[in-house]
VEXDREN-2710 file (C-alpha; in Angstrom, 1 decimal):
% VEXDREN-2710
k/r/px/py/pz
1/UNK/0.0/0.0/0.0
2/UNK/1.5/3.3/-1.0
3/UNK/2.1/5.9/1.7
4/UNK/1.7/8.7/-0.8
5/UNK/4.1/11.5/-1.8
6/UNK/6.9/12.2/0.7
7/UNK/7.2/15.8/2.0
8/UNK/10.4/17.6/1.4
9/UNK/12.8/18.3/4.3
10/UNK/13.4/21.9/3.6
11/UNK/13.2/25.0/6.0
12/UNK/9.9/26.8/6.3
13/UNK/10.5/30.3/5.1
14/UNK/7.3/32.2/4.3
15/UNK/7.4/34.3/1.1
16/UNK/6.3/37.6/2.8
17/UNK/7.3/41.0/1.4
18/UNK/9.1/42.1/4.5
19/UNK/11.8/39.6/3.6
20/UNK/12.5/41.9/0.5
21/UNK/13.2/45.1/2.5
22/UNK/15.0/43.1/5.2
23/UNK/17.3/41.7/2.5
24/UNK/17.9/45.1/0.9
25/UNK/18.6/46.7/4.3
26/UNK/21.2/44.1/5.2
27/UNK/23.0/43.5/2.0
28/UNK/22.4/46.7/0.0
29/UNK/22.1/49.2/3.0
30/UNK/23.6/52.2/1.3
31/UNK/22.2/51.7/-2.2
32/UNK/20.3/54.9/-2.9
33/UNK/16.6/55.4/-3.1
34/UNK/16.2/58.9/-4.7
35/UNK/12.8/60.7/-4.9
36/UNK/11.6/64.1/-6.0
37/UNK/9.7/66.0/-3.3
38/UNK/6.7/68.2/-4.0
39/UNK/8.9/71.3/-3.8
40/UNK/11.3/70.0/-6.4
41/UNK/14.1/69.1/-4.1
42/UNK/15.3/65.6/-3.7
43/UNK/15.3/63.0/-0.8
44/UNK/18.2/60.5/-0.8
45/UNK/18.2/57.5/1.5
46/UNK/19.7/54.1/1.6
47/UNK/17.7/50.9/1.8
48/UNK/18.6/50.6/5.5
49/UNK/17.1/54.0/6.1
50/UNK/14.0/52.9/4.2
51/UNK/13.6/49.8/6.4
52/UNK/14.1/51.9/9.6
53/UNK/11.4/54.5/8.5
54/UNK/9.1/51.5/7.6
55/UNK/9.5/49.9/11.0
56/UNK/8.8/53.2/12.9
57/UNK/5.6/53.6/10.9
58/UNK/4.7/50.0/11.5
59/UNK/5.0/50.6/15.3
60/UNK/2.9/53.8/15.0
61/UNK/0.2/51.9/13.1
62/UNK/0.2/49.2/15.8
63/UNK/-0.1/51.8/18.5
64/UNK/-3.1/53.3/16.6
65/UNK/-4.7/49.8/16.8
66/UNK/-4.1/48.8/13.1
67/UNK/-3.9/45.0/13.0
68/UNK/-4.0/42.1/10.5
69/UNK/-6.5/42.5/7.7
70/UNK/-7.1/46.2/8.4
71/UNK/-7.0/48.3/5.2
72/UNK/-4.6/51.4/5.3
73/UNK/-4.9/53.6/2.2
74/UNK/-2.2/55.6/0.5
75/UNK/-2.9/58.6/-1.6
76/UNK/0.5/59.5/-2.9
77/UNK/2.9/59.8/-5.8
78/UNK/6.1/57.8/-6.3
79/UNK/8.3/58.8/-3.3
80/UNK/10.6/57.1/-0.8
81/UNK/8.1/58.0/2.0
82/UNK/5.4/56.2/0.0
83/UNK/7.7/53.3/-0.5
84/UNK/8.4/52.9/3.2
85/UNK/4.7/53.0/3.9
86/UNK/4.1/50.0/1.6
87/UNK/6.4/47.8/3.7
88/UNK/5.3/49.3/7.0
89/UNK/1.6/48.4/6.3
90/UNK/2.1/44.9/4.8
91/UNK/4.8/44.1/7.3
92/UNK/2.3/43.9/10.2
93/UNK/-0.3/41.9/8.2
94/UNK/-2.4/45.0/7.3
95/UNK/-3.4/45.7/3.8
96/UNK/-1.9/48.5/1.8
97/UNK/-4.7/50.0/-0.3
98/UNK/-3.3/52.3/-3.0
99/UNK/-5.7/55.1/-4.1
100/UNK/-5.5/56.6/-7.5
101/UNK/-5.9/60.4/-7.2
102/UNK/-6.8/60.5/-10.9
103/UNK/-10.1/58.6/-10.3
104/UNK/-13.2/60.7/-10.2
105/UNK/-14.5/61.8/-6.8
106/UNK/-17.4/59.3/-7.0
107/UNK/-15.0/56.4/-7.9
108/UNK/-12.7/57.3/-4.9
109/UNK/-15.7/57.5/-2.6
110/UNK/-17.0/54.1/-3.7
111/UNK/-13.5/52.6/-3.4
112/UNK/-12.6/53.9/0.1
113/UNK/-16.1/52.8/1.4
114/UNK/-16.0/49.5/-0.3
115/UNK/-12.6/48.8/1.2
116/UNK/-13.6/50.3/4.6
117/UNK/-10.1/52.0/5.0
118/UNK/-9.3/53.0/8.5
119/UNK/-6.4/55.4/7.8
120/UNK/-5.3/57.4/4.8
121/UNK/-1.6/58.2/4.4
122/UNK/-1.3/61.0/1.9
123/UNK/0.8/63.6/0.1
124/UNK/0.3/67.1/1.4
125/UNK/-0.4/68.3/-2.2
126/UNK/-3.5/66.2/-2.3
127/UNK/-5.1/67.8/0.9
128/UNK/-7.7/69.8/-1.2
129/UNK/-9.0/66.5/-2.6
130/UNK/-9.1/64.9/0.8
131/UNK/-10.8/67.9/2.4
132/UNK/-13.6/67.6/-0.1
133/UNK/-14.1/63.9/0.2
134/UNK/-13.5/63.0/3.9
135/UNK/-17.1/63.7/4.8
136/UNK/-18.0/60.9/2.4
137/UNK/-15.5/58.4/4.2
138/UNK/-17.2/57.2/7.4
139/UNK/-14.7/54.4/8.1
140/UNK/-11.6/56.7/7.9
141/UNK/-10.4/57.5/11.4
142/UNK/-7.4/59.7/10.6
143/UNK/-5.4/61.3/7.9
144/UNK/-1.5/61.2/8.1
145/UNK/0.4/63.5/5.7
146/UNK/3.7/62.5/4.2
147/UNK/4.4/66.2/3.5
148/UNK/3.1/69.5/4.7
149/UNK/-0.6/69.8/3.5
150/UNK/-1.5/72.8/1.3
151/UNK/-4.7/73.0/3.2
152/UNK/-5.4/72.2/6.9
153/UNK/-7.7/69.3/7.7
154/UNK/-9.0/68.9/11.2
155/UNK/-7.7/65.9/13.0
156/UNK/-5.0/65.3/10.5
157/UNK/-1.4/64.7/11.6
158/UNK/2.0/64.9/10.1
159/UNK/4.0/61.7/9.6
160/UNK/6.7/63.0/11.9
161/UNK/4.3/63.5/14.8
162/UNK/2.5/60.2/14.0
163/UNK/5.7/58.1/14.4
164/UNK/7.3/60.2/17.2
165/UNK/8.8/58.1/19.9
166/UNK/8.4/54.8/18.0
167/UNK/11.3/52.3/17.9
168/UNK/13.1/51.7/14.6
169/UNK/12.7/47.9/14.6
170/UNK/9.5/45.9/14.3
171/UNK/8.7/42.1/14.4
172/UNK/7.4/41.8/10.8
173/UNK/5.9/38.7/9.1
174/UNK/5.3/35.8/11.4
175/UNK/2.0/35.0/9.5
176/UNK/1.0/32.9/6.5
177/UNK/2.4/33.9/3.1
178/UNK/-1.2/33.7/1.9
179/UNK/-2.0/36.7/4.0
180/UNK/-3.4/39.7/2.0
181/UNK/-0.8/42.3/1.5
182/UNK/-2.2/44.9/-1.0
183/UNK/-5.4/46.1/-2.6
184/UNK/-5.8/47.9/-5.9
185/UNK/-9.0/48.7/-7.7
186/UNK/-9.4/48.5/-11.4
187/UNK/-10.5/51.7/-13.2
188/UNK/-14.1/50.5/-13.6
189/UNK/-14.5/50.9/-17.4
190/UNK/-17.7/48.9/-17.0
191/UNK/-19.6/49.1/-13.8
192/UNK/-18.1/50.0/-10.4
193/UNK/-14.3/49.6/-9.8
194/UNK/-13.3/46.1/-8.7
195/UNK/-10.7/45.4/-6.0
196/UNK/-7.8/43.0/-6.7
197/UNK/-6.4/41.7/-3.4
198/UNK/-2.8/40.6/-3.6
199/UNK/-1.2/38.2/-1.1
200/UNK/2.3/38.3/0.2
201/UNK/3.0/35.0/-1.7
202/UNK/1.6/36.4/-5.0
203/UNK/3.7/39.6/-4.7
204/UNK/6.8/37.6/-3.9
205/UNK/6.4/35.2/-6.7
206/UNK/5.5/37.9/-9.1
207/UNK/8.7/39.7/-8.1
208/UNK/10.7/36.7/-9.1
209/UNK/8.7/36.3/-12.3
210/UNK/9.5/39.9/-13.4
211/UNK/13.3/39.4/-12.6
212/UNK/13.7/36.7/-15.2
213/UNK/16.1/38.0/-17.9
214/UNK/13.4/37.8/-20.6
215/UNK/11.2/40.0/-18.4
216/UNK/12.4/43.2/-16.7
217/UNK/15.6/41.5/-15.5
218/UNK/17.0/44.0/-13.0
219/UNK/20.3/43.5/-11.2
220/UNK/22.4/45.3/-8.6
221/UNK/24.1/47.1/-11.4
222/UNK/20.9/48.8/-12.6
223/UNK/19.4/52.2/-11.8
224/UNK/15.7/51.9/-12.3
225/UNK/13.2/54.8/-12.9
226/UNK/9.5/53.6/-12.4
227/UNK/7.6/56.3/-14.4
228/UNK/4.5/54.1/-13.7
229/UNK/2.7/55.4/-10.6
230/UNK/2.9/53.2/-7.4
231/UNK/-1.0/53.5/-7.3
232/UNK/-1.2/51.7/-10.6
233/UNK/-0.9/47.9/-10.5
234/UNK/1.9/47.6/-8.0
235/UNK/4.2/49.9/-10.0
236/UNK/4.8/46.8/-12.2
237/UNK/6.5/45.2/-9.1
238/UNK/9.5/47.5/-9.4
239/UNK/9.2/48.7/-5.8
240/UNK/9.7/45.0/-4.9
241/UNK/12.2/43.9/-7.5
242/UNK/14.6/47.0/-7.1
243/UNK/15.2/46.4/-3.4
244/UNK/15.3/42.6/-4.0
245/UNK/18.4/42.9/-6.2
246/UNK/19.8/46.1/-4.7
247/UNK/19.2/48.3/-7.8
248/UNK/19.2/52.1/-7.3
249/UNK/15.7/53.3/-7.3
250/UNK/14.7/56.7/-8.7
251/UNK/11.2/57.8/-7.9
252/UNK/10.0/60.8/-9.9
253/UNK/7.2/62.1/-7.7
254/UNK/4.4/63.8/-9.7
255/UNK/6.5/65.2/-12.5
256/UNK/6.4/63.0/-15.6
257/UNK/6.7/65.5/-18.3
258/UNK/9.5/65.0/-21.0
259/UNK/11.9/67.4/-19.6
260/UNK/11.6/66.2/-16.0
261/UNK/12.0/62.6/-17.0
262/UNK/14.9/63.5/-19.2
263/UNK/16.7/65.3/-16.4
264/UNK/16.2/62.5/-13.9
265/UNK/17.6/59.9/-16.4
266/UNK/20.7/62.1/-17.1
267/UNK/21.3/63.2/-13.4
268/UNK/20.8/59.9/-11.7
269/UNK/22.4/57.6/-14.4
270/UNK/19.2/55.7/-15.0
271/UNK/19.9/52.5/-17.0
272/UNK/16.4/51.1/-17.2
273/UNK/12.9/52.9/-17.0
274/UNK/9.4/51.8/-17.3
275/UNK/6.1/53.6/-18.1
276/UNK/3.2/54.1/-20.5
277/UNK/3.7/55.3/-24.1
278/UNK/2.5/58.9/-23.3
279/UNK/5.6/59.2/-20.9
280/UNK/7.9/58.1/-23.7
281/UNK/6.4/60.2/-26.3
282/UNK/6.9/63.2/-24.1
283/UNK/10.6/62.2/-23.5
284/UNK/11.3/61.7/-27.2
285/UNK/9.7/65.0/-28.2
286/UNK/11.8/66.7/-25.6
287/UNK/14.9/65.0/-26.9
288/UNK/14.1/66.0/-30.5
289/UNK/13.7/69.7/-29.4
290/UNK/16.9/69.6/-27.4
291/UNK/19.8/68.2/-29.3
292/UNK/18.4/64.9/-30.6
293/UNK/20.0/62.6/-28.0
294/UNK/19.1/60.7/-24.9
295/UNK/21.4/60.4/-21.8
296/UNK/24.0/57.7/-22.6
297/UNK/23.3/55.7/-19.4
298/UNK/19.8/54.7/-20.6
299/UNK/19.9/51.2/-22.1
300/UNK/16.3/50.0/-22.1
301/UNK/12.8/51.2/-21.5
302/UNK/9.7/49.0/-20.8
303/UNK/6.6/50.2/-22.5
304/UNK/3.3/49.0/-21.2
305/UNK/-0.2/50.1/-20.5
306/UNK/-1.0/50.6/-24.2
307/UNK/0.4/49.5/-27.5
308/UNK/3.9/50.5/-28.3
309/UNK/3.9/52.6/-31.5
310/UNK/6.4/51.6/-34.2
311/UNK/7.6/55.2/-34.3
312/UNK/8.5/55.1/-30.7
313/UNK/10.3/51.7/-31.0
314/UNK/12.4/53.1/-33.9
315/UNK/13.2/56.4/-32.3
316/UNK/14.6/54.6/-29.2
317/UNK/16.6/52.3/-31.5
318/UNK/18.1/55.3/-33.2
319/UNK/19.1/56.6/-29.9
320/UNK/20.8/53.3/-29.0
321/UNK/18.1/52.3/-26.5
322/UNK/16.2/49.1/-26.5
323/UNK/12.4/49.6/-26.1
324/UNK/10.6/46.5/-24.9
325/UNK/6.9/46.1/-25.3
326/UNK/5.1/44.7/-22.2
327/UNK/1.6/43.7/-21.4
328/UNK/-0.3/42.9/-18.3
329/UNK/-3.2/44.0/-16.1
330/UNK/-4.1/44.8/-12.5
331/UNK/-5.5/41.4/-12.0
332/UNK/-2.1/39.9/-13.1
333/UNK/0.0/41.8/-10.4
334/UNK/0.4/43.1/-13.3
335/UNK/3.1/41.8/-15.7
336/UNK/2.2/39.1/-18.2
337/UNK/4.4/39.3/-21.3
338/UNK/7.4/41.1/-22.6
339/UNK/8.7/41.2/-26.2
340/UNK/12.3/40.2/-25.9
341/UNK/13.5/38.3/-29.0
342/UNK/14.4/34.6/-28.6
343/UNK/17.0/32.3/-30.0
344/UNK/18.3/33.0/-33.4
345/UNK/15.7/35.9/-33.7
346/UNK/18.0/38.0/-31.5
347/UNK/20.7/37.9/-34.1
348/UNK/18.6/39.1/-37.0
349/UNK/18.9/42.8/-38.2
350/UNK/16.6/45.3/-36.4
351/UNK/14.2/45.5/-39.3
352/UNK/13.6/41.7/-39.3
353/UNK/13.0/41.7/-35.5
354/UNK/10.4/44.4/-35.8
355/UNK/7.3/42.1/-36.4
356/UNK/8.0/40.4/-33.0
357/UNK/9.2/43.4/-31.1
358/UNK/5.9/45.2/-31.9
359/UNK/3.8/42.3/-30.4
360/UNK/3.1/42.3/-26.7
361/UNK/5.6/39.4/-26.2
362/UNK/6.1/36.0/-24.6
363/UNK/5.0/34.7/-21.2
364/UNK/7.6/33.9/-18.6
365/UNK/7.5/30.7/-16.4
366/UNK/4.7/31.5/-13.9
367/UNK/2.1/32.6/-16.5
368/UNK/0.0/30.3/-18.7
369/UNK/-1.9/31.7/-21.6
370/UNK/-4.4/30.5/-24.3
371/UNK/-7.0/31.8/-26.8
372/UNK/-10.6/30.6/-26.9
373/UNK/-13.6/31.3/-29.1
374/UNK/-17.1/32.3/-28.0
375/UNK/-17.9/28.6/-27.2
376/UNK/-14.8/28.2/-25.1
377/UNK/-13.0/26.0/-27.6
378/UNK/-9.2/26.4/-27.5
379/UNK/-7.8/28.1/-30.7
380/UNK/-4.5/27.5/-32.5
381/UNK/-1.4/29.5/-32.0
382/UNK/-0.9/30.3/-35.7
383/UNK/-0.4/34.0/-35.5
384/UNK/-3.6/34.6/-37.5
385/UNK/-6.6/33.3/-35.5
386/UNK/-8.0/35.8/-33.1
387/UNK/-9.6/34.8/-29.9
388/UNK/-10.3/35.8/-26.3
389/UNK/-7.2/35.8/-24.3
390/UNK/-7.2/33.9/-21.0
391/UNK/-4.4/33.5/-18.4
392/UNK/-3.7/31.7/-15.2
393/UNK/-0.8/31.6/-12.7
394/UNK/0.2/32.1/-9.0
395/UNK/0.0/35.9/-9.2
396/UNK/-3.2/36.2/-11.1
397/UNK/-6.5/37.1/-9.4
398/UNK/-9.0/34.3/-8.6
399/UNK/-11.8/36.5/-7.3
400/UNK/-12.5/40.1/-6.9
401/UNK/-12.5/41.6/-3.4
402/UNK/-15.8/41.0/-1.5
403/UNK/-17.4/39.1/-4.5
404/UNK/-18.8/35.7/-4.0
405/UNK/-18.3/34.3/-7.4
406/UNK/-14.8/33.4/-8.8
407/UNK/-13.6/35.4/-11.7
408/UNK/-12.1/32.4/-13.3
409/UNK/-13.5/29.5/-15.2
410/UNK/-13.6/25.9/-13.8
411/UNK/-10.1/25.2/-15.3
412/UNK/-8.7/28.2/-13.6
413/UNK/-8.3/30.5/-16.6
414/UNK/-9.1/34.2/-16.1
415/UNK/-10.6/36.1/-19.1
416/UNK/-8.6/39.2/-19.8
417/UNK/-11.2/41.0/-21.9
418/UNK/-8.6/41.2/-24.7
419/UNK/-8.8/39.8/-28.2
420/UNK/-5.4/38.5/-29.4
421/UNK/-3.3/36.2/-31.6
422/UNK/-0.5/33.9/-30.5
423/UNK/2.1/32.9/-33.1
424/UNK/4.1/29.7/-33.4
425/UNK/7.1/31.3/-31.6
426/UNK/4.8/32.1/-28.6
427/UNK/4.5/35.9/-29.2
428/UNK/1.1/37.2/-28.2
429/UNK/-0.3/40.2/-30.1
430/UNK/-3.3/42.2/-28.7
431/UNK/-5.6/43.0/-31.6
432/UNK/-8.0/44.9/-29.3
433/UNK/-9.9/45.1/-26.1
434/UNK/-13.1/43.2/-26.6
435/UNK/-15.0/46.4/-25.9
436/UNK/-12.9/48.5/-28.3
437/UNK/-12.6/46.3/-31.3
438/UNK/-14.6/47.7/-34.3
439/UNK/-17.1/45.2/-35.8
440/UNK/-17.8/46.2/-39.3
441/UNK/-19.9/44.1/-41.6
442/UNK/-19.3/41.0/-39.5
443/UNK/-15.5/41.4/-39.6
444/UNK/-13.2/42.7/-36.9
445/UNK/-11.0/45.9/-37.4
446/UNK/-8.3/46.4/-34.9
447/UNK/-8.4/49.9/-33.5
448/UNK/-4.8/49.4/-32.2
449/UNK/-3.4/48.7/-35.7
450/UNK/-5.0/51.9/-37.0
451/UNK/-3.7/53.9/-34.0
452/UNK/-0.2/52.6/-34.4
453/UNK/-0.1/53.5/-38.0
454/UNK/-1.5/57.0/-37.3
455/UNK/1.1/57.9/-34.8
456/UNK/3.8/57.1/-37.3
457/UNK/2.8/60.3/-39.2
458/UNK/5.3/63.0/-38.3
459/UNK/2.6/65.6/-37.3
460/UNK/0.7/63.2/-35.0
461/UNK/1.3/63.0/-31.2
462/UNK/-1.5/60.7/-30.1
463/UNK/-4.2/58.8/-31.9
464/UNK/-7.4/56.9/-30.8
465/UNK/-10.0/54.9/-32.7
466/UNK/-13.5/54.3/-31.6
467/UNK/-16.4/52.5/-33.4
468/UNK/-19.1/54.8/-34.8
469/UNK/-22.5/53.4/-35.5
470/UNK/-23.3/52.8/-39.2
471/UNK/-26.6/51.9/-40.8
472/UNK/-25.2/49.3/-43.1
473/UNK/-21.9/48.1/-41.6
474/UNK/-23.0/48.2/-38.0
475/UNK/-19.8/50.1/-37.0
476/UNK/-17.1/52.0/-38.8
477/UNK/-13.8/53.3/-37.4
478/UNK/-13.6/57.0/-36.3
479/UNK/-10.1/58.3/-35.8
480/UNK/-9.2/61.1/-33.3
481/UNK/-5.9/62.8/-33.6
482/UNK/-3.8/65.1/-31.3
483/UNK/-1.2/66.9/-33.3
484/UNK/2.4/67.5/-32.0
485/UNK/3.2/71.0/-30.8
486/UNK/3.5/73.6/-33.6
487/UNK/2.4/70.9/-36.1
488/UNK/-0.6/70.9/-38.5
489/UNK/-2.3/67.6/-38.9
490/UNK/-4.6/67.8/-42.0
491/UNK/-7.3/65.1/-42.2
492/UNK/-6.9/64.6/-46.0
493/UNK/-3.2/64.3/-45.7
494/UNK/-3.6/61.8/-42.9
495/UNK/-6.1/59.8/-44.9
496/UNK/-3.7/59.4/-47.7
497/UNK/-0.9/58.4/-45.3
498/UNK/-3.2/55.7/-43.8
499/UNK/-4.5/54.6/-47.2
500/UNK/-0.9/53.6/-48.2
501/UNK/-0.5/51.5/-45.1
502/UNK/-3.9/49.9/-44.2
503/UNK/-6.5/47.7/-45.9
504/UNK/-9.0/49.9/-47.8
505/UNK/-11.9/48.7/-45.7
506/UNK/-10.1/49.5/-42.5
507/UNK/-9.7/53.3/-43.4
508/UNK/-11.6/55.6/-41.0
509/UNK/-14.8/57.1/-42.3
510/UNK/-13.9/60.3/-40.5
511/UNK/-10.7/61.8/-39.0
512/UNK/-11.1/64.5/-36.3
513/UNK/-8.2/66.6/-35.0
514/UNK/-8.7/67.6/-31.4
515/UNK/-6.7/70.0/-29.1
516/UNK/-6.0/67.5/-26.4
517/UNK/-6.7/63.9/-26.1
518/UNK/-8.7/63.0/-22.9
519/UNK/-6.6/60.9/-20.5
520/UNK/-7.9/58.3/-18.0
521/UNK/-6.8/57.7/-14.5
522/UNK/-3.9/55.3/-15.5
523/UNK/-2.4/57.5/-18.2
524/UNK/-4.2/55.9/-21.0
525/UNK/-6.5/57.6/-23.6
526/UNK/-10.0/57.6/-22.2
527/UNK/-12.2/56.3/-25.0
528/UNK/-15.4/56.7/-23.0
529/UNK/-15.0/60.4/-23.4
530/UNK/-14.2/60.1/-27.1
531/UNK/-17.4/58.0/-27.6
532/UNK/-19.5/60.9/-26.3
533/UNK/-18.1/63.0/-29.2
534/UNK/-19.4/60.7/-32.0
END
């Protein structure tokens, strides 16, 4: 009679996020974390200092009565104080709930009340927003300001006063790695925002996944600039992976314009940066206007959140910088794929690599992926067949916060809401969001493909396509354009440019040039607003 599988005889060492900052403080104590303050000055600390600050805040939270499972919200930009707060909150088993200040007031009210946050730790610059909303937050007991508030709020306290007298060490961890660590709400493009509740284990494993060489692949030799906000999907795990390997971390605060990002890269010796395409468009436009070069330290940028335009990829290549396309979502912690070339592909000339580099990329070990049709049948990976993209893995959401029903199917796959292809080499390409794809005469037209071609025009800064109702074809593409500064984008010239590069039946029925593209809470173009202009 079989006794069953034998258990391994290895040490029990829970995968909790406090292990990461403990490691950084011990083995990379003086490695810098640099952040821009609200007044434009810079804060410089080592990882040992960050750990000490986090421990003092943990003790203050415990003294306030915060315990395991309590939600503590942060309303802040990318700063070292915000970083310390993440580790302080999760280290004692509480849940760090990042609030996106770009959400609408109604969305923020819904999110805070749904999470039942007890405290809010905030940047002083966001005091006016809090003053307006606090009466709508009955669960919030106190506001703690990281920096001097621009408006006084009764009962609020400065961080220095909140942590005064607290010890600089704290007994972190000592709980299950399945304990909840972080909470992030999706932007709620349909219905109310949904909460994604990360565990310590999922954050730890996701950090390891992102550090694979074919993912973000940081090392102690890197200087990393997360231009993606910490309130947006775990800042792509960079606030975990940088201290894990001892990389220098450069936190930009609220300033993400082209000049500010350029100066940070130059002055801090940034080797790797990550952000959405609008950040990189601003950086490249600044470089074009000021000498046509990027700082020599910069070796690669990771581009996610929206499709990587070919123009951006080529411009970075011309500057000697590798631009790597990435894809993921809040529910995936968030990284899912990166478009690094593989095998012999890496030795091909740049022009021959382009078709793969422009795709969203390949999955790492730790992410499984497939395509299915409307009936749930699995589709081939032939690079042509489009289907619903589904994923599963140890850092992918199983159920939304405070919902009874699982978000996954019976075989554990999560439906991303994207339509995609996967080629025989394993490269996935998003053809559209299921809600954004244009359905014309029974055929699918990819809004992303049209947008990518449109931004290749020298006068175009941003482009967005939405489906406009049509009496015969059901929908037809409508293209919105934002021109570059001091450039004139003429619709007829744009139409001719598109006609030379797209199938005839894909050509937009109308092209509209607008002064400024509406942007959503996560730095993406807000197509909900554009649809109101149809």
